[in-house]
C-alpha positions in Angstrom: -11.5 -16.6 -17.1 -12.7 -17.6 -20.6 -10.9 -20.0 -22.8 -10.0 -18.7 -26.3 -9.2 -21.3 -29.0 -7.0 -20.9 -32.0 -10.2 -21.0 -34.2 -11.5 -18.0 -32.2 -8.4 -16.1 -32.9 -8.4 -16.9 -36.6 -11.9 -15.6 -37.3 -11.9 -13.0 -40.1 -12.4 -10.0 -37.7 -9.7 -11.2 -35.3 -7.3 -12.0 -38.2 -7.8 -8.4 -39.6 -7.3 -7.0 -36.1 -4.1 -9.1 -35.6 -2.6 -7.8 -38.9 -3.6 -4.2 -38.0 -2.2 -4.4 -34.5 1.1 -5.9 -35.6 1.4 -3.9 -38.8 4.8 -2.5 -38.0 6.2 -5.9 -37.3 5.1 -7.1 -40.7 6.7 -4.1 -42.4 10.1 -5.8 -41.8 9.2 -8.8 -43.9 9.9 -9.0 -47.7 6.7 -8.7 -49.7 7.0 -12.4 -50.9 6.8 -13.5 -47.2 3.6 -11.6 -46.6 1.8 -13.6 -49.2 3.0 -16.9 -47.6 2.1 -15.7 -44.1 -1.4 -14.6 -45.1 -2.0 -17.9 -47.1 -0.8 -19.9 -44.1 -3.1 -18.1 -41.7 -6.1 -18.4 -44.1 -5.4 -22.1 -44.6 -5.3 -22.7 -40.9 -8.4 -20.7 -40.4 -10.3 -22.8 -42.9 -8.8 -26.2 -42.1 -11.4 -29.0 -42.1 -14.1 -26.6 -43.3 -16.5 -28.0 -46.0 -17.1 -24.6 -47.4 -13.3 -24.1 -48.1 -12.4 -27.4 -49.7 -13.7 -31.0 -49.7 -12.9 -34.4 -51.3 -15.6 -36.7 -52.6 -15.2 -40.5 -52.3 -17.6 -42.8 -54.1 -18.0 -46.6 -54.2 -17.4 -48.0 -57.7 -20.0 -50.8 -57.2 -22.9 -48.8 -55.8 -24.1 -45.2 -55.8 -22.9 -44.5 -52.2 -20.6 -41.5 -51.8 -19.2 -39.4 -49.0 -17.6 -36.0 -48.5 -14.5 -35.4 -46.4 -13.1 -31.9 -45.6 -9.6 -31.1 -46.7 -6.9 -30.3 -44.1 -4.4 -27.5 -44.5 -1.4 -29.6 -43.5 0.3 -26.5 -42.0 2.6 -26.7 -39.0 0.9 -23.5 -37.8 -2.5 -25.2 -37.6 -3.4 -26.6 -34.1 -4.6 -30.0 -35.5 -2.4 -30.4 -38.5 0.7 -29.1 -36.6 0.1 -31.7 -33.9 0.0 -34.5 -36.5 3.2 -33.1 -38.1 5.0 -32.9 -34.7 4.0 -36.4 -33.8 5.3 -37.8 -37.1 8.5 -35.8 -36.8 9.1 -37.0 -33.2 8.5 -40.6 -34.2 11.0 -40.3 -37.1 13.5 -38.6 -34.9 13.3 -41.2 -32.2 14.2 -43.9 -34.6 17.4 -42.0 -35.5 18.6 -41.4 -32.0 21.1 -43.7 -30.3 20.1 -45.2 -27.0 22.7 -43.4 -24.8 22.5 -40.8 -22.0 22.8 -37.3 -23.4 22.4 -33.6 -22.5 20.0 -31.4 -24.4 21.2 -27.8 -25.2 19.2 -24.9 -26.7 21.0 -22.0 -28.3 19.1 -18.7 -28.6 19.7 -15.4 -30.3 19.8 -12.1 -28.5 16.6 -10.2 -29.0 18.4 -7.4 -30.8 19.0 -9.7 -33.8 15.7 -11.8 -33.8 14.6 -10.2 -37.1 17.7 -11.0 -39.1 17.0 -14.8 -39.6 13.5 -13.7 -40.9 14.6 -10.8 -43.1 18.0 -12.2 -44.4 17.2 -15.8 -44.9 20.0 -16.2 -47.4 22.5 -15.8 -44.5 21.3 -19.0 -42.8 
């Protein structure tokens, strides 16, 4: 069994195939969401790529400079999303009280999964 990374999935050919394969699903989204979804996928695809975006840092006293790739800062991205989740968990842990508790998860029936996506104003 071969291991497939998120980076492999997000190559240009695979990304096009993903949209083509799931085209009917994306028809349910408002047009404004499609731009956001595509830009999020492209940003995650190019995260930490020098060809996509980079920052230049230079020393004010000498001529030394260095380049650093720019991150996408998306929750969808495997590396940026991990950082976001760790910061969120740390922030949340400082707000919780130190008592025993039960954790409950509420889900929606699959027949209405699309409504929170399509009718966001109802949330």
